[in-house]
C-alpha positions as CSV (number, residue, x, y, z in Angstrom):
1,R,-2.4,-0.7,-21.9
2,L,-1.3,-3.9,-20.1
3,V,1.6,-4.5,-22.5
4,G,2.7,-0.9,-22.1
5,S,2.5,-1.1,-18.3
6,V,4.7,-4.2,-18.3
7,A,7.1,-2.5,-20.8
8,L,7.4,0.4,-18.4
9,G,7.8,-1.7,-15.3
10,T,11.0,-3.0,-13.6
11,A,11.1,-6.5,-15.2
12,P,12.0,-5.3,-18.8
13,L,14.8,-3.2,-17.3
14,V,16.2,-6.2,-15.5
15,L,15.8,-8.2,-18.8
16,L,17.6,-5.5,-20.7
17,G,20.4,-5.3,-18.1
18,G,20.8,-9.0,-18.3
19,L,21.1,-9.0,-22.0
20,V,23.7,-6.3,-22.0
21,A,25.7,-8.2,-19.4
22,V,25.6,-11.3,-21.5
23,V,26.8,-9.4,-24.6
24,V,29.6,-7.7,-22.7
25,A,30.7,-10.9,-21.1
26,I,30.8,-12.7,-24.5
27,S,32.7,-9.9,-26.1
28,V,35.3,-9.8,-23.3
29,T,35.8,-13.5,-22.9
30,G,35.4,-14.4,-26.6
31,S,33.4,-17.4,-25.4
32,L,29.7,-18.4,-25.2
33,S,30.1,-19.7,-21.7
34,P,28.5,-16.6,-20.1
35,L,25.2,-17.8,-21.6
36,L,25.3,-20.7,-19.2
37,G,25.1,-18.3,-16.3
38,F,23.0,-15.4,-17.6
39,G,20.9,-17.3,-20.1
40,P,18.6,-19.1,-17.6
41,A,18.1,-15.9,-15.6
42,V,17.2,-13.9,-18.7
43,L,14.8,-16.6,-19.8
44,G,13.2,-16.6,-16.3
45,V,12.5,-12.9,-16.4
46,A,11.1,-13.1,-20.0
47,A,8.8,-16.0,-18.9
48,G,7.6,-13.8,-15.9
49,I,6.8,-11.0,-18.3
50,A,4.8,-13.3,-20.5
51,R,3.0,-14.8,-17.5
52,D,2.0,-11.3,-16.3
53,I,0.6,-10.4,-19.7
54,A,-1.3,-13.7,-20.0
55,R,-2.8,-13.5,-16.5
56,G,-3.6,-9.8,-16.6
57,G,-5.2,-9.7,-20.1
58,A,-8.9,-9.0,-20.5
59,W,-9.3,-7.8,-16.9
60,T,-12.8,-6.8,-15.8
61,V,-14.2,-5.6,-12.5
62,E,-17.9,-5.9,-11.9
63,R,-19.9,-5.0,-8.8
64,T,-22.5,-7.7,-7.8
65,A,-24.9,-8.2,-4.9
66,V,-22.3,-10.1,-3.0
67,G,-19.2,-8.1,-3.7
68,L,-16.7,-7.5,-6.5
69,R,-16.4,-9.9,-9.4
70,L,-13.0,-10.1,-11.0
71,R,-12.4,-11.8,-14.3
72,H,-9.0,-12.0,-16.1
73,G,-6.7,-14.1,-18.3
74,L,-6.0,-14.4,-22.0
75,L,-5.3,-18.1,-22.2
76,D,-6.7,-19.4,-18.9
77,R,-9.8,-17.4,-18.0
78,R,-10.2,-17.0,-14.2
79,S,-13.0,-15.6,-12.0
80,Q,-13.0,-14.5,-8.4
81,T,-15.4,-12.8,-6.0
82,I,-14.3,-10.5,-3.2
83,P,-17.2,-10.5,-0.7
84,R,-18.6,-7.2,0.4
85,G,-17.1,-6.0,3.6
86,R,-14.0,-8.2,3.4
87,V,-11.7,-5.6,2.1
88,Q,-9.5,-4.4,5.0
89,A,-7.1,-2.0,3.2
90,V,-6.4,-0.8,-0.3
91,R,-3.1,0.4,-2.0
92,V,-2.9,2.5,-5.1
93,S,0.7,2.5,-6.4
94,Q,2.7,4.0,-9.3
95,P,6.1,2.8,-10.5
96,P,8.4,5.7,-11.6
97,L,8.0,5.2,-15.4
98,W,4.2,4.9,-15.1
99,R,4.1,8.7,-14.5
100,L,4.6,9.1,-18.3
101,T,1.1,7.7,-18.9
102,S,-0.5,8.4,-15.5
103,W,-1.2,4.7,-14.9
104,W,-1.8,3.2,-11.4
105,K,-2.1,-0.3,-9.8
106,V,-4.8,-1.2,-7.2
107,E,-4.3,-3.9,-4.7
108,V,-6.2,-5.0,-1.6
109,N,-5.9,-6.9,1.7
110,V,-8.9,-9.2,2.1
111,A,-10.0,-11.0,5.2
112,G,-9.8,-14.5,3.6
113,Y,-9.6,-15.1,-0.1
114,G,-12.4,-14.6,-2.6
115,L,-14.0,-17.6,-4.2
116,E,-13.1,-18.6,-7.7
117,S,-15.7,-19.8,-10.1
118,D,-15.0,-23.4,-9.4
119,G,-15.4,-23.0,-5.7
120,E,-11.8,-23.2,-4.8
121,Q,-10.0,-20.6,-2.8
122,G,-8.5,-17.8,-4.9
123,S,-5.6,-15.7,-3.8
124,S,-5.6,-12.7,-6.1
125,T,-5.0,-9.5,-4.3
126,Q,-5.1,-7.3,-7.4
127,V,-8.2,-5.4,-8.1
128,V,-6.7,-4.3,-11.4
129,P,-3.1,-4.5,-12.7
130,V,-3.2,-1.1,-14.4
131,C,-5.7,1.7,-14.6
132,T,-6.0,5.4,-15.4
133,R,-6.4,8.1,-12.8
134,P,-10.2,8.5,-13.3
135,E,-10.5,4.8,-12.9
136,V,-8.8,4.9,-9.6
137,D,-11.6,7.1,-8.2
138,L,-14.2,4.6,-9.6
139,L,-12.5,1.6,-8.1
140,L,-12.0,3.2,-4.7
141,A,-15.8,4.0,-4.7
142,L,-16.5,0.3,-5.4
143,V,-14.0,-1.2,-3.0
144,V,-14.1,1.2,0.0
145,P,-17.1,3.6,-0.5
146,D,-16.9,6.8,1.5
147,D,-20.3,7.2,3.1
148,H,-19.6,10.8,4.3
149,P,-17.7,12.5,1.5
150,T,-17.8,16.0,3.0
151,A,-19.1,16.0,6.6
152,G,-16.4,17.0,9.0
153,D,-13.7,17.1,6.3
154,P,-12.4,20.4,4.6
155,A,-12.2,18.7,1.2
156,P,-14.3,16.0,-0.6
157,H,-12.9,12.6,-0.6
158,P,-11.6,12.7,-4.3
159,A,-9.6,15.8,-3.5
160,A,-8.0,14.0,-0.5
161,V,-7.2,11.1,-2.7
162,E,-5.6,13.4,-5.3
163,E,-3.4,14.9,-2.6
164,G,-2.6,11.4,-1.4
165,L,-1.5,10.2,-4.9
166,T,0.5,13.2,-6.1
167,G,0.7,15.8,-3.4
168,T,3.5,16.8,-1.1
169,G,3.7,19.0,2.0
170,P,0.9,19.5,4.7
171,S,-2.3,20.8,2.9
172,G,-4.4,19.1,5.6
173,W,-2.0,16.2,6.1
174,T,0.1,15.2,9.1
175,T,3.5,15.0,7.5
176,S,7.1,14.3,8.4
177,P,9.0,17.3,9.9
178,R,12.0,18.8,8.2
179,R,14.4,16.9,10.5
180,A,13.2,13.6,9.0
181,R,15.2,14.4,5.8
182,V,18.2,13.0,7.6
183,L,16.6,9.5,7.5
184,D,14.8,10.0,4.2
185,P,16.2,12.8,2.1
186,V,14.1,12.0,-1.0
187,G,10.6,11.2,0.3
188,W,10.3,13.1,3.6
189,R,8.1,15.9,2.1
190,R,5.6,13.4,0.8
191,Q,5.2,11.0,3.8
192,G,2.1,11.6,5.9
193,L,-1.4,10.7,6.8
194,R,-4.9,12.2,6.8
195,A,-8.3,11.1,8.0
196,T,-11.6,11.5,6.2
197,P,-14.9,10.7,8.0
198,S,-14.7,7.1,6.7
199,Q,-11.1,6.3,6.0
200,L,-7.5,6.8,7.0
201,L,-5.2,7.8,4.1
202,L,-1.5,7.1,4.3
203,R,0.9,8.3,1.5
204,R,4.6,7.8,0.9
205,G,7.2,7.5,-1.8
206,R,8.6,10.3,-4.0
207,L,9.9,8.0,-6.8
208,W,7.6,5.0,-6.3
209,R,4.3,6.6,-5.2
210,S,1.8,4.8,-3.1
211,L,-1.4,5.6,-1.2
212,D,-2.9,3.3,1.4
213,V,-6.6,3.5,2.3
214,V,-7.9,1.9,5.5
215,P,-11.6,2.2,6.5
216,H,-11.9,3.2,10.1
217,G,-14.0,0.2,10.9
218,R,-11.3,-2.1,9.5
219,T,-8.5,-1.0,11.7
220,Q,-7.2,-4.1,13.4
221,S,-4.8,-2.5,15.8
222,L,-2.3,0.4,15.9
223,G,1.4,0.7,16.9
224,L,4.2,3.1,17.2
225,V,7.8,2.1,16.2
226,Q,10.8,4.2,17.2
227,G,14.4,3.1,16.4
228,P,17.5,4.7,18.0
229,W,18.0,7.2,15.2
230,Q,14.3,8.2,15.3
231,R,14.5,8.6,19.0
232,R,17.4,11.1,18.7
233,L,15.5,13.0,16.1
234,R,12.2,12.8,18.1
235,L,10.5,10.9,15.3
236,S,8.2,7.8,15.4
237,T,6.5,5.6,12.7
238,L,2.8,4.9,13.0
239,V,1.8,1.4,12.0
240,V,-1.7,0.4,11.1
241,H,-2.0,-3.4,11.5
242,S,-4.1,-5.1,8.8
243,T,-4.8,-8.6,7.6
244,P,-2.1,-10.4,5.6
245,G,-1.7,-9.0,2.1
246,P,0.3,-6.6,-0.1
247,V,-0.9,-3.5,1.8
248,R,1.1,-2.6,5.0
249,P,-0.1,0.8,6.0
250,V,2.6,2.9,7.8
251,A,3.3,6.6,8.2
252,P,7.1,6.8,8.7
253,H,9.1,9.4,10.5
254,L,6.3,11.5,12.0
255,D,7.0,13.9,14.9
256,A,6.9,11.7,18.0
257,A,4.1,13.8,19.7
258,E,2.1,14.0,16.5
259,A,2.4,10.2,16.0
260,V,1.0,9.6,19.5
261,A,-1.9,12.0,18.8
262,A,-2.6,10.4,15.5
263,L,-2.7,6.9,17.1
264,L,-5.1,8.0,19.8
265,A,-7.3,9.8,17.3
266,Q,-7.4,6.8,14.9
267,A,-8.2,4.4,17.8
268,E,-11.2,6.6,18.7
269,R,-12.4,6.6,15.0
270,A,-12.1,2.9,14.9
271,R,-14.1,2.4,18.0
272,T,-16.8,4.8,16.8
273,A,-17.0,3.1,13.4
274,A,-17.2,-0.3,15.1
275,R,-20.1,0.9,17.2
276,L,-22.0,2.2,14.2
277,E,-21.5,-1.1,12.5
278,G,-22.7,-3.0,15.5
279,R,-19.3,-4.8,16.1
280,R,-17.0,-5.1,19.0
281,P,-14.5,-2.2,18.9
282,P,-11.2,-3.5,17.6
283,V,-8.9,-1.0,19.4
284,P,-9.3,1.2,22.5
285,A,-8.4,4.9,22.7
286,T,-5.6,4.4,25.3
287,L,-2.0,3.3,25.2
288,T,-0.6,0.5,27.3
289,A,2.4,2.8,28.0
290,P,2.8,6.6,28.3
291,P,4.4,8.4,25.4
292,E,7.7,8.9,27.3
293,S,8.1,5.1,27.4
294,L,8.5,5.0,23.7
295,E,12.3,5.3,24.1
296,P,13.8,1.9,23.7
297,A,16.0,0.6,26.5
298,S,18.7,-0.7,24.1
299,E,21.2,1.7,22.6
300,E,22.3,-0.8,20.0
301,P,21.7,0.2,16.3
302,G,18.6,-1.3,14.9
303,S,16.8,-1.7,18.2
304,E,13.1,-0.9,18.1
305,E,10.2,-0.9,20.4
306,T,6.6,-1.1,19.4
307,V,3.8,0.2,21.5
308,R,0.3,-1.1,20.7
309,P,-3.1,-0.3,22.2
310,A,-4.2,-3.0,24.6
311,E,-7.0,-5.2,23.4
312,R,-10.2,-5.1,25.3
313,P,-11.1,-8.3,27.3
């Protein structure tokens, strides 16, 4: 499966394109000099493919008393533990060609790195490099368990995840309005967010699908971003700030009013979750500026303004 996932990834396409370019250049020039330019690049891509296979081979995920235990590697066996409660956000993604096999990749943001078996800091943010659709549900249950799968939500959590991975249109989601197709003609129907009793789900990408899962109690802070073109179309992007890592949860090109409502609602969910966990609430349920102040003062292209909830003293 790992070899197949690498073969259907982007690196082999780059490698194939490089080889074709080398052959064409040699046939046109009648010289082997193009190898001096393209050869090292092709070898670098090939080495990267071999490294991914060596590191991702024999990958196992085990749930222990202290967290998730990851073991992987064909030649150099590595072990890492992600402590329980340290996972801040999860991303499930699928490159275009992986749709042929229904494979997915799972990555996480972790508050600090897990410890490797030798006691040194590890930095792996992959839960698993490639998995099947049923395994996605199993891994999500291990990484971010939903303590309330049905209460207050019209669909069980697995159904919400399925909509997040492959669905388009509303169906219980706050999605981009039709006018957002001006800024994203391909993916506007899929972009959106939905809250379950335990988590916030954010989906995007028509060609390269991704679903971000953020537990309410792990919401660091929230923001609204509105560029000049978004302002003209009455759109805003909701940003969920997380710890450093591969997951950057955003809901792009929402209706401006719906984006403000979603921010306030998620801030309240985060405060409630923090109280239930006995922690200091990370975000308040009020904005530092009224919704009308979202319009940036600058009219120059590319100007943006971010509005974040004020931190409590």
